[in-house]
C-alpha positions in Angstrom: 0.0 0.0 0.0 1.5 3.4 -1.1 1.8 6.2 1.5 2.4 9.8 0.8 5.1 11.4 2.9 5.4 14.6 1.0 3.8 16.6 3.9 7.2 16.7 5.6 9.7 19.0 4.0 13.5 18.6 4.1 13.3 15.2 5.8 14.2 12.8 2.9 17.2 11.4 4.8 15.3 10.8 8.0 12.3 9.4 6.3 14.4 6.9 4.3 16.0 5.7 7.5 12.6 5.4 9.2 11.2 3.4 6.3 14.1 1.0 6.6 13.6 0.8 10.3 10.0 -0.1 9.9 10.8 -2.9 7.4 13.4 -4.3 9.8 11.1 -4.0 12.8 8.2 -5.7 11.1 10.4 -8.8 10.3 13.0 -9.1 13.0 12.6 -6.3 15.5 14.4 -3.0 15.8 14.8 0.0 18.1 15.7 3.6 17.1 15.8 6.9 19.1 15.3 10.3 17.5 17.3 13.1 19.1 17.1 16.8 18.5 16.1 20.2 19.9 12.5 21.1 21.0 10.4 21.8 17.9 12.9 20.4 15.4 10.4 17.9 14.1 10.9 14.7 16.2 7.2 14.5 17.0 6.2 15.1 13.3 8.6 12.2 12.3 7.0 10.0 15.0 3.6 10.8 13.7 4.5 10.2 10.1 6.2 6.9 11.0 3.2 5.8 13.0 0.8 6.6 10.1 3.1 4.7 7.7 3.2 1.7 10.1 -0.6 1.7 10.3 -0.9 1.8 6.5 1.5 -1.2 6.4 -0.7 -3.2 8.8 1.5 -2.7 11.8 -0.2 -2.2 15.1 0.8 1.1 16.8 0.8 1.8 20.5 1.9 5.2 21.7 3.1 6.8 24.9 5.0 9.9 26.0 6.8 11.4 28.9 5.2 14.0 31.1 7.5 16.3 33.0 4.9 16.5 35.8 5.0 12.7 36.3 8.7 12.0 36.4 8.5 10.8 40.0 5.4 8.6 39.3 6.8 5.1 38.8 5.7 3.3 35.6 3.5 6.2 34.6 4.9 6.1 31.1 4.8 2.3 30.9 1.1 2.5 31.9 0.4 4.3 28.6 1.9 1.4 26.6 0.2 -1.3 28.5 -3.3 0.1 28.9 -4.3 -0.5 25.2 -3.1 -4.1 25.5 -5.7 -5.3 28.1 -6.8 -8.3 26.0 -3.2 -9.5 25.5 -2.4 -8.9 29.2 -5.3 -11.2 30.1 -3.7 -14.0 28.0 -0.3 -13.9 29.8 0.5 -16.5 32.4 -0.9 -15.6 35.8 2.5 -14.8 37.4 3.4 -12.4 34.5 0.0 -10.8 34.4 0.0 -10.1 38.2 3.6 -8.8 38.0 2.5 -6.1 35.5 -0.8 -5.3 37.3 0.9 -4.9 40.7 3.7 -2.8 39.3 1.4 -0.5 37.5 -1.0 -0.2 40.4 -3.7 -2.1 38.5 -4.0 -4.9 41.0 -2.9 -6.0 44.5 -0.6 -8.8 45.5 3.1 -9.5 46.4 5.4 -6.9 45.1 7.1 -8.2 41.9 10.8 -7.8 41.3 11.9 -5.2 38.8 13.3 -8.0 36.5 10.0 -9.9 36.8 8.1 -6.8 35.6 10.5 -6.2 32.7 10.3 -9.8 31.5 6.5 -9.8 31.8 6.3 -6.5 29.8 8.5 -8.0 27.1 6.3 -11.1 27.0 3.2 -8.8 26.8 4.5 -7.0 23.8 5.5 -10.3 22.2 1.9 -11.5 22.7 0.6 -8.3 21.1 2.9 -8.9 18.1 1.8 -12.5 17.6 -0.8 -11.8 14.9 0.8 -8.7 13.3 3.9 -6.6 13.9 3.8 -4.0 16.7 5.3 -0.5 16.8 5.8 1.1 20.2 6.2 4.9 19.9 7.5 6.9 22.9 7.8 10.6 22.7 9.8 12.8 25.2 11.7 9.9 26.6 13.9 12.3 28.5 11.0 13.1 30.9 9.6 9.6 31.2 9.9 8.3 34.8 13.0 6.3 35.6 11.1 3.0 36.0 9.3 3.2 32.7 12.5 4.4 30.9 14.3 1.3 32.3 11.5 -0.9 31.0 11.6 0.8 27.6 15.3 0.3 27.2 15.2 -3.2 28.5 12.6 -4.1 25.9 14.4 -2.3 23.2 17.6 -4.3 23.7 15.7 -7.6 23.4 13.6 -7.1 20.3 15.6 -9.4 18.0 13.2 -11.9 16.3 10.1 -10.4 17.9 8.5 -8.4 15.1 8.4 -5.4 17.4 9.7 -1.9 16.7 10.4 0.7 19.4 10.7 4.2 18.2 11.5 6.9 20.7 12.4 10.6 20.8 14.2 12.7 23.3 15.7 16.2 23.4 19.3 16.5 22.6 20.0 18.9 25.5 18.5 16.6 28.1 20.1 17.1 31.5 22.6 14.7 33.2 19.8 12.6 34.7 19.3 11.0 31.2 21.7 8.1 31.2 22.9 6.7 27.9 20.7 4.0 26.5 23.0 2.3 24.1 20.3 2.3 21.5 20.8 3.4 17.9 20.1 7.1 17.5 19.1 9.3 14.6 19.9 13.0 15.0 17.2 15.3 13.7 18.9 18.6 12.6 17.2 22.0 11.9 16.1 22.5 8.3 18.6 24.3 6.0 17.6 27.7 4.5 16.2 26.2 1.4 14.1 23.7 3.3 12.8 26.4 5.7 11.7 28.6 2.8 10.1 25.7 1.1 8.1 24.8 4.2 7.0 28.4 4.7 6.1 28.9 1.0 3.9 25.8 1.0 2.0 26.7 4.2 2.0 30.5 4.0 1.9 31.4 0.3 0.0 34.7 1.1 3.1 36.2 2.9 5.6 38.2 1.0 9.0 36.6 0.3 10.6 39.3 2.4 8.5 38.3 5.4 9.2 34.6 4.9 12.9 35.2 4.8 12.8 37.2 8.0 10.8 34.4 9.7 13.2 31.7 8.4 16.1 33.6 9.8 14.6 34.1 13.2 13.3 30.6 13.5 16.8 29.2 12.9 15.6 26.2 10.9 13.3 25.0 13.7 10.1 23.7 11.9 7.7 24.3 14.8 9.1 27.8 15.2 8.8 28.4 11.5 5.1 27.4 11.5 4.1 29.2 14.6 6.1 32.4 13.9 4.7 32.6 10.4 1.2 31.8 11.7 1.3 34.8 14.0 2.8 37.2 11.4 0.8 39.6 9.3 1.5 40.6 5.7 3.2 43.7 7.0 5.6 41.6 8.9 4.3 42.5 12.4 3.6 39.7 14.9 0.3 39.3 16.6 0.6 39.8 20.3 4.3 39.9 20.4 7.0 42.5 20.5 10.1 42.6 18.3 12.8 40.0 18.6 13.0 36.3 19.4 16.4 36.2 21.0 15.4 33.7 23.7 15.3 30.8 21.3 12.7 29.2 19.1 11.6 26.5 21.6 10.7 29.0 24.3 9.0 31.4 21.9 6.9 28.7 20.4 5.8 27.8 23.9 4.7 31.4 24.3 2.7 31.3 21.1 1.0 28.1 22.3 0.3 29.9 25.5 -1.4 32.7 23.6 -3.6 30.2 21.7 -4.5 28.3 24.9 -5.4 31.6 26.6 -8.0 32.3 23.9 -9.8 29.1 24.6 -13.0 28.9 26.7 -12.4 28.6 30.5 -14.0 25.2 30.6 -11.6 24.0 27.9 -8.6 25.4 29.6 -9.7 23.7 32.8 -10.0 20.3 31.1 -6.6 20.8 29.4 -5.0 21.5 32.8 -6.5 18.3 34.2 -5.2 16.4 31.2 -1.7 17.9 31.4 -1.4 17.1 35.1 -3.0 13.6 34.9 -0.5 12.5 32.3 -2.1 9.5 30.7 -5.0 11.3 29.0 -7.6 8.8 30.3 -11.0 10.3 29.4 -12.6 8.4 32.3 -10.3 10.1 34.8 -10.8 13.5 33.2 -14.6 13.1 33.3 -14.5 11.9 36.9 -12.4 15.0 37.8 -13.9 17.6 35.5 -17.4 16.5 34.7 -19.2 14.1 32.3 -18.9 16.3 29.2 -15.1 16.0 28.8 -15.0 15.4 25.1 -17.4 18.2 24.3 -15.4 20.6 26.6 -12.2 19.7 24.7 -13.7 20.3 21.3 -12.3 23.9 20.9 -8.8 22.8 21.7 -9.2 19.9 19.2 -10.4 22.2 16.5 -7.4 24.5 17.2 -5.1 21.4 16.7 -3.8 21.6 20.2 -5.0 18.1 21.2 -6.4 15.1 19.5 -8.7 12.4 20.8 -7.4 8.9 20.2 -8.1 5.3 21.1 -11.7 5.4 20.1 -12.5 8.3 22.3 -10.8 6.9 25.4 -7.8 9.2 25.6 -6.7 12.7 24.7 -3.2 13.4 23.5 -1.5 16.8 23.2 -0.3 17.5 19.6 3.1 18.6 20.9 4.8 18.4 24.3 5.2 22.2 24.3 1.4 22.5 24.3 1.3 20.7 27.6 4.0 22.9 29.0 2.1 26.0 27.8 -1.1 24.8 29.5 0.7 24.4 32.8 2.7 27.5 32.5 -0.4 29.5 31.8 -2.2 28.4 35.0 -2.0 29.8 38.4 -0.7 27.9 41.5 -4.2 27.7 42.9 -5.6 26.4 39.6 -3.0 23.6 39.6 -3.6 22.7 43.2 -7.4 22.6 42.5 -6.8 20.3 39.5 -4.6 18.0 41.6 -7.3 17.9 44.3 -10.0 16.9 41.8 -7.6 14.3 40.3 -7.0 12.9 43.7 -10.7 12.5 44.3 -11.1 10.8 41.0 -8.2 8.3 41.7 -9.4 7.2 45.1 -9.1 3.5 44.0 -5.4 4.1 43.1 -3.7 5.0 46.3 -0.2 5.7 45.0 -1.4 8.1 42.3 -3.9 9.6 44.7 -1.1 10.3 47.1 1.0 12.0 44.4 -1.8 14.4 43.5 -2.7 15.1 47.1 0.9 15.9 47.8 0.9 18.5 45.0 -2.5 19.9 46.0 -1.5 20.6 49.6 0.6 23.5 50.7 0.0 23.6 54.5 0.9 20.8 56.8 -1.8 18.2 56.9 -1.3 14.9 58.8 -4.1 13.1 56.9 -2.4 13.9 53.6 1.1 13.1 55.0 -0.2 9.7 56.1 -1.6 9.0 52.6 1.7 10.0 51.0 3.7 7.9 53.5 1.5 4.9 52.8 2.1 5.4 49.0 5.9 5.5 49.7 5.8 2.2 51.5 3.7 0.6 48.7 6.2 1.9 46.1 9.2 0.6 48.2 7.6 -2.9 48.3 7.4 -2.7 44.5 11.2 -2.1 44.4 11.2 1.6 43.7 13.5 3.0 46.4 14.0 6.4 44.8 10.3 6.9 44.5 9.8 5.9 48.1 12.5 8.4 49.2 10.9 11.3 47.3 7.5 10.6 48.8 8.8 10.1 52.4 10.5 13.5 52.1 7.3 15.1 50.8 5.3 13.4 53.6 7.8 15.0 56.1 7.2 18.4 54.6 3.4 17.9 55.1 3.8 16.7 58.7 2.3 19.2 61.1 4.2 17.8 64.1 8.0 17.9 64.4 8.2 14.3 65.7 6.3 12.9 62.7 8.4 15.1 60.3 11.7 13.8 61.8 10.5 10.2 61.7 9.6 10.4 58.0 12.8 12.2 57.1 14.8 9.6 59.1 13.0 6.7 57.3 13.9 8.4 54.0 17.5 8.6 55.0 17.6 5.0 56.0 16.0 3.8 52.7 18.5 6.0 50.8 21.5 4.4 52.6 20.4 0.8 53.1 18.3 0.1 50.0 19.1 2.7 47.3 22.8 3.2 48.0 22.6 7.0 47.9 24.9 8.0 50.8 25.0 11.7 49.8 21.2 11.8 49.8 21.1 10.1 53.1 23.6 12.5 54.6 21.7 15.5 53.2 18.4 14.3 54.8 20.1 13.6 58.1 21.5 17.2 58.2 17.8 18.3 58.4 17.3 16.0 61.4 20.5 16.2 63.5 21.0 18.7 66.3 17.4 18.3 67.7 16.5 16.3 70.8 13.9 14.5 68.9 16.6 13.2 66.6 17.0 10.5 69.2 13.9 8.8 67.9 14.2 5.2 66.7 14.1 6.1 63.0 16.7 8.9 63.4 19.0 6.6 65.5 18.7 3.8 62.9 19.6 6.1 60.0 22.4 7.9 61.8 23.8 4.7 63.2 23.7 2.9 59.9 25.5 5.8 58.2 28.4 6.0 60.6 28.7 2.3 60.6 28.9 1.6 56.9 30.9 4.6 55.9 33.3 5.1 58.8 33.1 1.7 60.5 32.3 3.6 63.8 30.5 0.8 65.7 31.0 2.7 69.0 28.9 5.7 67.9 26.3 3.5 66.1 26.0 1.3 69.2 25.6 4.3 71.6 23.0 6.0 69.4 20.9 2.9 68.9 21.1 1.5 72.4 19.8 4.7 73.9 17.0 4.9 71.5 16.0 1.2 71.8 16.1 1.3 75.6 13.7 4.3 75.6 11.2 2.6 73.2 8.1 0.9 74.7 8.1 -2.8 74.5 5.4 -4.1 72.0 3.2 -7.0 73.0 4.5 -9.2 70.1 7.6 -9.3 67.9 9.2 -5.9 67.2 8.1 -4.2 64.0 8.4 -0.9 62.1 10.9 1.6 63.6 11.8 -0.7 66.4 12.7 -3.6 64.2 14.8 -1.3 61.9 16.7 0.1 64.9 17.2 -3.4 66.4 18.5 -4.7 63.0 21.0 -1.8 62.8 22.1 -2.3 66.4 22.6 -6.0 65.6 24.8 -5.1 62.6 26.9 -2.8 64.8 27.5 -5.5 67.3 28.1 -8.1 64.6 30.9 -6.2 63.0 32.3 -5.0 66.3 32.4 -8.5 67.8 33.1 -7.0 71.3 31.3 -8.1 74.4 30.5 -4.6 75.5 28.4 -4.2 72.4 26.8 -7.6 72.4 25.8 -8.0 76.0 23.4 -5.0 76.1 21.8 -6.3 72.9 21.3 -9.7 74.5 19.5 -8.1 77.4 17.3 -6.1 75.1 16.4 -9.1 73.0 15.4 -11.1 76.0 12.3 -8.9 76.2 11.0 -10.1 72.9 9.4 -13.4 71.8 10.9 -15.5 69.0 10.6 -13.8 65.6 10.8 -14.6 61.9 14.1 -15.7 60.6 14.7 -12.4 58.8 14.1 -10.4 62.0 16.9 -8.8 64.0 16.2 -10.9 67.0 16.7 -14.1 65.1 19.9 -12.9 63.5 21.3 -11.8 66.9 20.4 -15.2 68.5 22.1 -17.1 65.7 25.2 -14.9 65.9 25.3 -15.3 69.7 25.3 -19.1 69.7 25.1 -21.2 66.6 24.6 -24.3 68.6 21.5 -22.9 70.2 19.6 -22.9 66.9 16.9 -25.5 67.2 15.6 -27.8 64.5 12.3 -25.8 64.6 14.2 -22.6 63.9 15.9 -24.3 61.0 12.6 -25.4 59.6 11.2 -21.9 59.8 14.3 -20.5 58.0 13.9 -23.1 55.3 10.3 -22.2 54.8 11.2 -18.5 54.7 13.9 -19.2 52.1 11.4 -21.2 50.0 9.2 -18.1 49.9 12.0 -15.9 48.6 11.1 -17.0 45.1 8.1 -14.6 45.2 9.7 -12.0 47.5 10.8 -8.8 45.9 11.3 -6.6 49.0 15.1 -6.4 48.8 15.3 -5.7 52.6 13.5 -9.1 53.4 15.7 -10.9 50.9 19.0 -9.5 52.3 18.0 -10.1 56.0 16.9 -13.7 55.3 20.1 -14.4 53.4 22.2 -12.9 56.2 20.7 -15.4 58.7 21.0 -18.2 56.1 24.7 -17.4 55.6 25.5 -18.5 59.2 23.7 -21.8 58.7 24.9 -23.0 55.3 21.7 -22.2 53.5 22.9 -19.7 51.0 22.3 -22.0 48.0 18.6 -21.6 48.6 18.9 -17.8 48.6 21.0 -17.6 45.5 18.2 -16.8 43.0 16.7 -14.1 45.2 20.0 -12.3 46.0 21.0 -12.5 42.4 17.8 -10.9 41.5 18.5 -8.0 43.8 21.9 -7.5 42.0 20.4 -7.8 38.5 17.5 -5.5 39.1 19.9 -2.6 39.8 17.3 -0.5 41.5 18.6 -1.1 45.0 22.3 -0.3 44.9 22.6 -0.3 48.7 21.1 -3.8 48.9 23.3 -5.0 46.0 26.4 -4.8 48.1 25.3 -7.4 50.8 23.7 -9.4 47.9 27.2 -9.5 46.3 28.6 -10.7 49.6 26.2 -13.6 49.7 26.9 -14.6 46.1 30.7 -14.5 46.8 30.3 -16.5 50.0 28.1 -19.1 48.3 30.7 -19.6 45.5 33.5 -19.7 48.1 31.8 -22.5 50.1 30.9 -24.5 47.0 34.5 -24.4 45.7 33.8 -22.0 42.8 36.8 -19.9 43.9 37.4 -17.9 40.7 33.7 -16.9 40.6 34.0 -16.0 44.3 37.1 -13.9 43.8 35.4 -12.1 40.9 32.3 -11.3 43.0 34.5 -10.1 45.8 36.4 -7.8 43.5 33.2 -6.4 42.2 32.0 -5.9 45.7 35.2 -4.1 46.7 35.0 -1.8 43.7 31.4 -1.0 44.2 31.9 -0.2 47.9 34.9 2.0 47.2 33.0 3.8 44.5 29.9 4.5 46.7 31.6 5.0 50.1 30.4 1.8 51.8 33.8 1.1 53.2 32.6 -1.4 55.9 31.2 -3.7 53.3 34.4 -3.6 51.3 36.1 -5.4 54.2 33.8 -8.3 53.7 34.9 -8.4 50.0 38.6 -8.4 51.2 37.7 -11.3 53.5 36.2 -13.4 50.8 39.0 -12.6 48.4 41.5 -13.6 51.1 39.8 -16.9 51.8 39.6 -17.8 48.1 43.3 -16.9 47.7 44.2 -19.0 50.8 42.4 -22.1 49.5 43.9 -21.7 46.1 47.4 -21.3 47.5 48.0 -17.7 46.5 49.7 -16.7 49.7 50.7 -13.2 48.5 47.2 -12.2 47.5 45.8 -13.6 50.7 48.3 -11.6 52.8 47.5 -8.4 50.9 43.8 -8.7 51.5 44.3 -9.6 55.2 46.6 -6.6 55.7 43.9 -4.4 54.1 41.4 -5.7 56.7 43.7 -5.3 59.7 44.8 -1.8 58.6 41.2 -0.6 58.3 39.5 -2.6 61.1 42.1 -2.6 63.8 42.0 1.1 64.7 38.2 1.0 64.7 38.0 -1.9 67.1 36.1 -4.1 64.6 37.3 -7.4 66.1 35.0 -9.5 64.0 36.6 -8.3 60.8 40.1 -8.8 62.4 39.1 -12.4 63.2 38.0 -12.9 59.6 41.5 -11.9 58.4 43.1 -14.3 60.9 40.9 -17.1 59.7 42.0 -16.6 56.1 45.7 -16.3 57.2 45.4 -19.5 59.2 43.9 -21.3 56.2 46.7 -20.1 53.9 49.4 -21.2 56.4 47.8 -24.6 56.7 47.9 -25.1 52.9 51.6 -24.2 53.0 52.2 -26.6 55.8 53.3 -23.8 58.1 51.6 -25.1 61.2 53.2 -22.7 63.7 51.9 -19.7 61.8 48.5 -21.3 61.3 48.3 -21.9 65.1 49.2 -18.4 65.9 46.4 -17.0 63.6 43.8 -19.5 64.7 44.4 -18.8 68.4 44.1 -15.0 67.7 40.5 -15.8 67.1 39.9 -17.8 70.3 41.9 -19.8 72.8 42.2 -23.6 72.4 39.3 -25.3 74.1 37.0 -22.2 74.0 34.3 -21.2 71.6 33.1 -17.9 73.0 29.7 -16.4 72.1 29.3 -13.8 69.4 32.3 -15.3 67.6 31.2 -17.3 64.6 34.7 -17.4 63.2 35.7 -19.4 66.3 33.4 -22.2 65.1 34.2 -21.9 61.4 38.0 -21.9 62.1 37.9 -24.7 64.7 39.1 -27.4 62.3 42.0 -25.1 61.4 43.1 -24.7 65.1 42.8 -28.4 65.7 44.9 -29.3 62.7 47.5 -26.7 63.4 47.7 -27.9 67.0 48.1 -31.5 66.0 50.7 -30.9 63.4 52.7 -28.6 65.7 52.8 -31.1 68.5 50.1 -29.5 70.8 48.0 -32.6 71.2 46.3 -31.6 74.4 45.2 -28.2 73.0 44.0 -30.0 69.9 41.9 -32.4 71.8 40.4 -29.7 74.1 39.3 -27.7 71.0 37.9 -30.7 69.2 35.8 -31.5 72.3 34.6 -27.9 72.5 33.5 -28.0 68.9 31.7 -31.3 69.6 30.0 -29.9 72.7 28.9 -26.8 70.9 26.3 -28.9 69.2 26.6 -27.4 65.7 26.6 -30.8 63.8 22.8 -30.7 63.3 22.9 -27.3 61.5 24.3 -28.6 58.2 26.4 -31.4 56.6 29.4 -29.1 56.6 29.2 -28.3 60.3 28.8 -32.1 60.9 31.8 -32.9 58.8 34.0 -30.3 60.4 33.1 -31.4 63.9 33.6 -35.1 63.0 36.9 -34.4 61.3 38.2 -32.4 64.2 37.3 -35.3 66.5 38.9 -37.9 64.2 42.2 -35.9 64.0 42.5 -36.1 67.8 41.1 -39.6 68.3 43.1 -42.5 69.7 44.9 -44.7 67.2 42.6 -47.6 67.7 39.5 -45.4 67.0 41.1 -43.2 64.2 40.0 -45.2 61.2 36.4 -45.6 62.4 36.1 -41.9 63.2 37.3 -40.7 59.8 35.1 -43.3 58.0 32.1 -42.1 59.9 32.9 -38.5 59.1 33.3 -39.1 55.4 30.1 -41.2 55.3 27.9 -38.3 56.7 25.0 -37.6 54.3 25.2 -34.5 52.1 28.9 -33.8 52.6 29.7 -34.0 48.9 28.3 -30.5 48.4 31.3 -29.2 50.4 34.2 -30.5 48.3 37.0 -28.6 50.1 36.0 -29.9 53.5 35.8 -33.4 52.2 39.3 -33.1 50.7 40.7 -31.9 54.0 39.2 -34.8 55.8 40.7 -37.2 53.3 44.1 -35.6 53.6 44.0 -35.7 57.4 42.9 -39.3 57.3 45.7 -40.3 54.9 48.3 -38.5 57.0 47.2 -40.4 60.1 47.2 -43.7 58.2 50.7 -43.2 56.8 52.1 -42.3 60.2 50.6 -45.5 61.6 52.3 -47.5 58.9 49.1 -48.3 56.9 50.7 -47.2 53.7 48.3 -48.9 51.3 45.2 -47.4 52.9 46.9 -44.1 53.2 47.5 -44.0 49.5 43.8 -44.4 48.8 42.8 -41.4 50.9 45.7 -39.2 49.9 45.1 -39.9 46.2 41.5 -39.0 46.6 42.4 -35.8 48.4 45.0 -34.8 45.8 42.4 -35.4 43.0 39.8 -33.3 44.8 42.2 -30.5 45.5 43.5 -30.6 41.9 39.9 -30.3 40.6 39.2 -27.3 42.9 42.5 -25.5 42.0 43.7 -25.7 45.6 47.4 -25.7 44.6 49.0 -25.7 48.0 46.7 -28.3 49.4 47.3 -30.4 46.4 51.0 -30.1 47.0 50.6 -31.3 50.6 48.6 -34.3 49.5 51.2 -35.1 46.8 54.1 -34.8 49.3 52.3 -37.2 51.6 51.9 -39.6 48.7 55.5 -39.5 47.8 56.3 -40.2 51.4 54.4 -43.5 51.0 56.7 -44.4 48.1 54.0 -43.7 45.5 56.1 -41.6 43.1 57.5 -41.6 39.6 61.3 -42.2 39.2 63.0 -39.0 38.5 64.9 -38.9 35.2 67.9 -36.9 36.3 70.9 -38.7 37.8 71.1 -36.7 41.0 67.3 -36.6 41.5 67.0 -40.4 41.0 69.2 -41.0 44.0 66.8 -39.1 46.3 64.2 -41.0 48.3 60.7 -39.6 48.6 61.4 -38.7 52.3 64.7 -37.0 51.3 63.0 -35.0 48.6 60.4 -33.8 51.0 62.9 -32.8 53.6 65.0 -31.0 51.0 62.0 -29.0 49.7 61.1 -27.8 53.2 64.7 -26.9 53.9 65.0 -25.0 50.6 61.9 -23.0 51.7 63.8 -21.8 54.7 62.5 -24.0 57.5 64.8 -25.0 60.3 65.5 -28.7 61.2 63.1 -28.5 64.2 60.4 -27.0 62.1 60.8 -29.7 59.4 60.8 -32.3 62.1 57.5 -31.0 63.5 55.8 -31.0 60.2 56.9 -34.5 59.2 56.6 -36.1 62.7 60.4 -36.8 62.6 63.1 -36.1 65.1 65.5 -33.2 64.3 68.3 -35.7 64.3 66.6 -37.7 61.5 66.1 -34.5 59.5 69.8 -33.7 59.9 70.7 -37.2 58.7 68.5 -36.8 55.6 70.1 -33.5 54.7 73.6 -35.0 55.2 72.8 -37.6 52.5 70.9 -35.1 50.2 73.8 -32.7 49.8 76.2 -35.0 48.0 73.5 -36.6 45.9 72.6 -33.1 44.6 76.2 -32.1 44.2 76.0 -29.2 46.7 77.6 -28.3 50.0 75.2 -25.9 51.7 71.5 -25.2 52.3 71.9 -22.0 50.3 72.3 -24.1 47.2 69.2 -26.3 47.8 66.7 -24.2 45.9 68.7 -24.0 42.7 69.5 -27.7 42.8 65.9 -28.7 43.3 64.7 -26.4 40.5 67.2 -28.0 38.2 65.7 -31.4 38.6 63.8 -32.7 35.5 60.0 -32.5 35.5 58.3 -35.0 37.8 55.6 -35.1 40.4 55.0 -31.9 42.4 57.5 -31.6 45.2 57.5 -29.4 48.3 59.5 -26.7 46.8 59.7 -23.1 47.7 
């Protein structure tokens, strides 16, 4: 079907590209963004393309940004979804509900941002099933952030969908418009010939001299050309305007539109203002707010080509965004407030939009309005829009008549900004409005202020003082804590958790004793788990497992993160993986993304995916340093140090540990210092440096003691036991193994059970040793913890070899070496290989000198080359110093050397063979 595009002058290049775009979109999907100055013709090109698409049989759905709705989440997306009600009904229930809840069209659990985006993409795909679909979005630069994200998400995934997305935005958009990565077509002003051609076609009655003057003043801007010429008489004078247009064509065109709007009947202007402020152009809303004769009242504006009625009379659309701006600019403040009040009354069934209009309609403090706006903020936060929630909480604070309510709402906004959104600067800015007032000691203010000083400066002392005072003054609720009190308790728990000092934990224990058992994601549950892992009952574990199972449908990032935090202590992170990954992917909750990255990194660490763990830790560190969350960066260093320790990268482990000690030590954050000691002990064990490992392990806790509020003492207990055994401290090792057994952590998970059983086996009597190790390795579920299984096999093989059971030892040592090799645990693999060589299981070296070395001599030589003294070598290999000396006495002539200083070079010169204990 032919289509005449000659109505557009000077746009041959743009039209040719748009025709190509349509052809591509109709067969394989495409996206294109028009950019240019106001009035340059972007909207005209959108209109022409939409008409051409309709002529080609393509379905067209349109929407546009409204600068008065930039803080209304999904307002723009609503325009694209509303015409697709039939297709929405055909989506799977979960997708349909995700869209309906996100757009405020239905009630239910808040969907995640990614769930909404995927559902919208599926909706457009459904709409394009029978014929291609073109989505047209004008003024993308003033579309609300949530809708803009959805539009860009869809645009990047149109391949093979027979969907086109054509947008337009101003070229001079402010910095809030982030690059989209979409293909762009710049729309430039008309050249002089094109401008005169357009004017001559539309205003043939004007003299050439006048047209030339208009063309020069309009600077090639098509809208300015038409409006300037339309207001110019034959003499060259302009109707209603003085001389000169120096302020720019866009602004002057708005003034011309304003003059045309001002000539309309009052009833029409009133309806236009309602339409401009309502945003979607829904006739039903306009009639509910302005009376039943909405279409008749708009007729004068429609005849003057300022608006058009579309979608079978269901919606009204402004012909150009500048018309909307002119309508609002031409109204008084009271007229705008009155319009917002009427819109709020018409939207009583849509609480979020009603709250937005009430907020704009109200100038004096009004608690009823403030409460509605606060409720809307909480609803929006549950939908995952942290920024929108912050904006509304701040507005609710402005509308609060009482100072206490004002400070509470401001403090809540500051907390959401820091904990969920990741906007530290915004949080600090809000708290500056609160601090310095006695009422700032409220729970909300204490939670916000305490969280800020904790995550940015690592100041647990100040955070603890602020929160303890506020919590102690709060009344005790009859049931589990909620609201402000729960937020304050959670932040207080975080302060005590990172501090790890009894003076911070004991007051919290006393406070929590006043409350009943709570949900697994509650602060009280987290604190009780942290206090004593062994006290966690099977009933508590079942509740946690049930809570984790519900995370699939949970999109409140705060609930996801709190649940995962409790789960991380109890080896249940795999069940949280999908939910915490969703928090990271959605990108709308930057603050929550950091702890989510922690849990991803820890899950990979425990599962033996060490490269992935190190990558997640590096991403966490970079994000924290970029945003100022320095406390969370230390967790990234800890995970990176543990991954390096288990891979045998001693230098990297030491660097990360030193970063933690350097930052945490002066701040008294003992928990973080213990984390670094745990990693350092693990690295030393892999390198068979048992003295160093014992020193770091006992920096966490003394042998035989597992103090409360010290989870690292439990997690590092096998390290202390092994270091004590291999350094000859058998009494200390047994006491610590008994303490781990008595702690009763074995029921928490297979990993805890295996660690406890392995520690007991390492310290068991010779006649019980084999049985204890066999029972440990036979525990159900341990295979999901490959590193811990490898450690148990290595310890088992070492004990067997030292008891002379060489054949049995080889079985366990070979299994350990294979497991470590698969994991990439180089130093641990080398330990297992050295033990295997000591059993005589080795290949014959091909060099003359090397062939003369026995496996025991080669092992002793390697340790001596690493700088260990004879007593240290003896301790590691369970030999006497005299025996070590005898081995070295025989090694020197075999290698053709005369001193220890030559050992390293001599061993390096040996031909390739099995891994040896070399420096």
